[in-house]
KEKE-3310 file (N, C-alpha, C; in steps of 0.2 Angstrom, whole numbers, plus 5000, padded with zeros to 4 digits):
npx = (4673:4666:4663:4660:4651:4649:4641:4649:4658:4667:4676:4674:4677:4672:4672:4665:4666:4669:4668:4653:4650:4660:4668:4683:4693:4695:4692:4701:4702:4693:4684:4671:4653:4653:4647:4648:4656:4666:4673:4688:4687:4697:4709:4709:4711:4710:4701:4687:4682:4672:4668:4657:4667:4671:4680:4686:4695:4708:4711:4723:4717:4725:4736:4734:4737:4739:4733:4728:4721:4710:4702:4686:4681:4671:4657:4649:4640:4646:4636:4638:4651:4660:4671:4680:4677:4685:4695:4705:4709:4704:4692:4676:4666:4649:4639:4630:4624:4622:4633:4645:4661:4677:4693:4708:4718:4731:4737:4737:4727:4718:4701:4699:4689:4673:4654:4641:4627:4615:4599:4598:4603:4614:4611:4615:4628:4634:4643:4644:4648:4652:4648:4661:4653:4644:4638:4629:4618:4607:4593:4582:4568:4555:4538:4527:4514:4518:4523:4537:4547:4556:4572:4583:4598:4608:4625:4638:4653:4665:4682:4687:4679:4665:4654:4640:4623:4615:4602:4589:4576:4560:4557:4541:4530:4530:4521)
npy = (4519:4527:4529:4542:4545:4557:4569:4581:4578:4572:4560:4557:4554:4548:4549:4540:4536:4547:4567:4570:4582:4585:4581:4568:4567:4574:4566:4569:4563:4561:4569:4570:4566:4554:4541:4528:4516:4506:4498:4486:4469:4463:4469:4484:4496:4499:4509:4508:4518:4525:4531:4546:4551:4542:4532:4520:4519:4516:4519:4520:4525:4526:4532:4546:4550:4541:4536:4524:4521:4516:4516:4513:4512:4512:4522:4523:4527:4525:4512:4504:4495:4482:4472:4456:4443:4432:4432:4442:4454:4456:4468:4472:4482:4489:4494:4509:4506:4492:4481:4473:4474:4466:4469:4471:4474:4473:4478:4492:4493:4483:4479:4462:4455:4453:4457:4457:4460:4464:4474:4486:4496:4493:4491:4487:4475:4460:4449:4432:4426:4412:4398:4397:4402:4412:4429:4440:4453:4464:4472:4487:4496:4507:4508:4516:4514:4516:4502:4494:4482:4468:4461:4446:4441:4426:4423:4411:4412:4405:4400:4416:4422:4425:4413:4411:4415:4407:4406:4416:4424:4431:4443:4448:4461:4476:4488)
npz = (5206:5195:5176:5164:5148:5135:5127:5126:5121:5132:5142:5158:5176:5191:5208:5217:5232:5237:5235:5226:5217:5208:5195:5195:5187:5170:5154:5137:5125:5113:5100:5095:5102:5114:5116:5122:5134:5143:5158:5156:5161:5170:5170:5179:5179:5165:5152:5140:5125:5114:5100:5092:5083:5075:5082:5092:5108:5120:5136:5150:5164:5175:5169:5161:5150:5141:5127:5117:5099:5088:5071:5067:5054:5048:5041:5050:5067:5084:5095:5105:5116:5122:5131:5127:5139:5138:5130:5135:5127:5118:5109:5106:5095:5094:5080:5072:5060:5061:5059:5069:5075:5079:5088:5093:5107:5108:5097:5085:5070:5057:5061:5069:5066:5059:5058:5052:5062:5062:5052:5055:5067:5079:5097:5106:5115:5124:5131:5136:5150:5155:5146:5134:5122:5115:5111:5114:5106:5104:5097:5096:5093:5087:5082:5073:5080:5093:5098:5106:5098:5100:5095:5098:5094:5093:5093:5088:5096:5097:5096:5093:5083:5075:5070:5064:5065:5078:5082:5083:5093:5097:5107:5119:5115:5123:5130)
capx = (4674:4660:4665:4654:4654:4646:4639:4651:4667:4673:4675:4675:4677:4669:4675:4659:4666:4672:4665:4651:4647:4664:4674:4690:4698:4691:4697:4698:4704:4690:4683:4665:4651:4654:4641:4650:4663:4666:4679:4690:4686:4701:4714:4704:4712:4709:4693:4686:4678:4671:4666:4655:4673:4672:4686:4690:4702:4708:4715:4723:4717:4732:4740:4727:4740:4743:4728:4728:4714:4707:4698:4682:4683:4664:4652:4641:4642:4647:4632:4640:4656:4662:4678:4680:4681:4687:4701:4705:4716:4701:4684:4668:4659:4642:4639:4621:4625:4621:4639:4649:4667:4681:4698:4713:4720:4738:4740:4732:4725:4710:4696:4700:4682:4665:4650:4633:4623:4608:4598:4599:4608:4614:4611:4618:4631:4637:4648:4641:4655:4650:4654:4664:4649:4640:4640:4622:4616:4599:4590:4574:4564:4548:4535:4521:4509:4523:4523:4543:4549:4565:4575:4587:4601:4613:4629:4643:4660:4671:4689:4688:4676:4657:4653:4635:4618:4613:4594:4583:4572:4556:4551:4537:4529:4529:4515)
capy = (4522:4528:4533:4543:4548:4564:4573:4586:4574:4570:4553:4558:4548:4550:4545:4537:4536:4555:4571:4568:4587:4586:4573:4568:4567:4573:4564:4573:4560:4560:4575:4571:4563:4548:4537:4521:4517:4499:4495:4481:4465:4462:4475:4486:4505:4499:4510:4509:4522:4523:4541:4550:4554:4535:4528:4518:4522:4513:4523:4518:4530:4527:4536:4547:4552:4534:4533:4519:4523:4511:4517:4511:4508:4513:4528:4522:4530:4516:4512:4499:4492:4476:4467:4450:4441:4426:4435:4448:4458:4459:4472:4474:4489:4490:4502:4511:4501:4482:4480:4472:4473:4465:4472:4468:4480:4473:4481:4495:4489:4481:4472:4456:4451:4459:4454:4457:4456:4466:4477:4493:4500:4487:4495:4485:4469:4459:4444:4426:4423:4406:4394:4402:4402:4417:4435:4443:4456:4465:4477:4489:4501:4509:4508:4522:4512:4516:4496:4491:4476:4468:4455:4444:4434:4424:4421:4407:4414:4402:4404:4421:4425:4423:4407:4412:4415:4402:4406:4421:4424:4437:4445:4450:4466:4483:4493)
capz = (5202:5190:5169:5160:5142:5136:5121:5124:5119:5136:5146:5165:5180:5197:5214:5222:5239:5237:5230:5221:5212:5203:5194:5198:5180:5163:5146:5129:5119:5106:5096:5096:5106:5118:5118:5123:5139:5144:5159:5156:5165:5172:5171:5181:5176:5157:5151:5133:5125:5108:5097:5088:5078:5072:5084:5099:5112:5125:5140:5157:5169:5180:5165:5157:5143:5136:5124:5111:5096:5081:5067:5068:5048:5045:5043:5055:5075:5087:5099:5112:5119:5127:5132:5129:5146:5138:5127:5137:5124:5112:5114:5101:5095:5090:5076:5071:5054:5062:5062:5075:5075:5083:5087:5097:5110:5109:5091:5081:5063:5056:5064:5070:5062:5058:5058:5050:5065:5061:5048:5057:5074:5085:5102:5113:5115:5129:5131:5140:5154:5154:5142:5130:5116:5113:5110:5115:5103:5102:5093:5096:5089:5090:5077:5071:5085:5099:5102:5105:5097:5102:5094:5101:5089:5098:5088:5091:5096:5098:5091:5093:5077:5076:5065:5063:5069:5081:5083:5083:5097:5098:5113:5119:5115:5128:5128)
cpx = (4669:4662:4659:4656:4648:4645:4646:4662:4671:4672:4675:4674:4677:4671:4668:4660:4668:4666:4659:4648:4654:4669:4680:4695:4692:4697:4696:4701:4699:4688:4676:4661:4652:4651:4641:4655:4660:4674:4681:4689:4689:4707:4709:4705:4712:4701:4694:4682:4676:4666:4661:4661:4675:4681:4686:4695:4700:4713:4716:4723:4724:4737:4736:4730:4741:4736:4730:4719:4713:4702:4693:4681:4674:4660:4649:4644:4643:4640:4633:4647:4657:4668:4676:4684:4684:4694:4701:4707:4710:4692:4681:4666:4655:4640:4632:4620:4622:4626:4643:4657:4671:4689:4702:4717:4727:4739:4734:4731:4718:4706:4698:4695:4678:4659:4644:4627:4614:4606:4598:4602:4608:4616:4615:4623:4633:4641:4646:4648:4656:4647:4657:4660:4646:4641:4630:4622:4610:4597:4583:4573:4559:4544:4530:4516:4513:4525:4532:4544:4556:4567:4582:4590:4607:4619:4634:4650:4667:4676:4689:4684:4668:4656:4645:4630:4616:4605:4591:4577:4567:4554:4546:4535:4527:4526:4517)
cpy = (4523:4533:4534:4547:4552:4566:4579:4584:4572:4563:4557:4553:4552:4546:4542:4538:4544:4559:4568:4573:4586:4579:4575:4570:4567:4571:4568:4572:4560:4570:4576:4567:4556:4543:4531:4519:4510:4499:4490:4478:4463:4465:4482:4494:4506:4503:4510:4512:4522:4529:4543:4551:4547:4532:4526:4520:4516:4517:4520:4522:4531:4533:4538:4547:4546:4533:4531:4522:4517:4515:4514:4507:4508:4520:4529:4523:4523:4518:4509:4497:4487:4474:4461:4446:4435:4425:4442:4454:4460:4463:4470:4481:4488:4497:4503:4508:4491:4479:4478:4470:4471:4467:4469:4472:4479:4476:4484:4490:4488:4478:4466:4452:4455:4457:4459:4458:4459:4473:4482:4491:4494:4492:4494:4477:4467:4452:4439:4424:4416:4402:4401:4401:4406:4424:4436:4450:4457:4470:4479:4495:4502:4509:4513:4519:4512:4509:4494:4483:4476:4460:4453:4440:4435:4423:4415:4411:4412:4404:4412:4425:4419:4418:4406:4412:4406:4400:4414:4420:4432:4438:4448:4459:4473:4484:4500)
cpz = (5195:5185:5166:5154:5141:5129:5121:5125:5124:5140:5155:5170:5186:5201:5220:5229:5241:5236:5225:5215:5208:5200:5195:5192:5174:5156:5142:5124:5113:5105:5094:5101:5108:5121:5122:5126:5140:5152:5158:5163:5169:5175:5173:5180:5169:5156:5141:5131:5116:5105:5092:5081:5075:5075:5090:5102:5117:5131:5146:5159:5174:5176:5160:5150:5137:5133:5117:5107:5091:5077:5065:5059:5045:5045:5048:5063:5078:5093:5107:5112:5122:5126:5133:5134:5146:5133:5127:5133:5118:5115:5106:5100:5091:5088:5072:5064:5053:5062:5068:5073:5081:5083:5095:5100:5110:5103:5087:5075:5063:5061:5064:5065:5063:5057:5058:5054:5064:5054:5048:5064:5078:5092:5108:5111:5122:5128:5135:5144:5155:5149:5138:5121:5113:5114:5111:5113:5102:5099:5095:5092:5089:5085:5078:5080:5093:5101:5101:5105:5100:5099:5096:5095:5094:5092:5092:5092:5096:5094:5088:5086:5076:5070:5061:5066:5072:5079:5084:5088:5096:5106:5112:5118:5120:5124:5132)
residu = (MET:LEU:ALA:SER:GLY:SER:ALA:ASP:THR:THR:VAL:ARG:LEU:TRP:ASP:LEU:ALA:GLY:ASN:HIS:HIS:GLN:SER:VAL:LEU:ALA:LEU:ARG:HIS:HIS:THR:ASP:LYS:VAL:PRO:ALA:ILE:ALA:TRP:HIS:THR:THR:GLU:HIS:GLY:LEU:LEU:LEU:THR:ALA:SER:TYR:ASP:LYS:ARG:ALA:CYS:VAL:VAL:ASP:VAL:ARG:SER:PRO:GLY:SER:VAL:ARG:SER:TRP:GLU:LEU:GLY:ALA:GLU:ALA:ASP:PRO:GLU:ALA:VAL:ALA:TRP:ASP:PRO:HIS:SER:THR:HIS:LEU:PHE:SER:VAL:ALA:LEU:GLU:ASP:GLY:THR:VAL:ARG:CYS:PHE:ASP:ALA:ARG:SER:PRO:GLY:GLU:ALA:VAL:TRP:SER:LEU:LYS:ALA:HIS:LYS:ARG:ALA:VAL:SER:SER:LEU:ASP:TYR:ASN:VAL:ARG:PRO:ARG:ILE:THR:ILE:TYR:LEU:SER:LEU:SER:TYR:THR:SER:LEU:CYS:THR:TYR:LEU:TYR:LYS:TYR:ILE:TYR:LEU:TYR:ASN:ALA:VAL:ARG:GLU:ARG:PRO:SER:GLY:ARG:LEU:ARG:ARG:THR:SER:ALA:PRO:ARG:ALA:ARG)
# end
């Protein structure tokens, strides 16, 4: 099963073993573009989505009417989402203002923690599955000379809260 988020505000599910020309399910729980989606790492029917409507949602695709949502608490749009593989009830949302927020899928409400990771948009994030020490965040932007600069920040995520920047590395410029 493949999930896709769209600028038309839908999330569509595709059966790759069957008909590739038509989605098997269209979810319409957002009111604006859906740039970020992620399947749960162990609960295979749970799908995390984030939209420019400033909400993150978890939907059980086996019961599409059961949508839970969280206000992102920011004016910034979401860029990426990820489930925490160590605390499978937690998920994180990366925002265009450089913030990463973590929420508890078991209960609605405020973020469990928030981290100002970058000065500019956090374009992607991912958790290290072994050991439970680091969230990987990356930022990329294009200069006037069309060089691509990438900075990767490593954060300690032990005890479900980031404890600070461990180190910063610069990747080589792409031409």
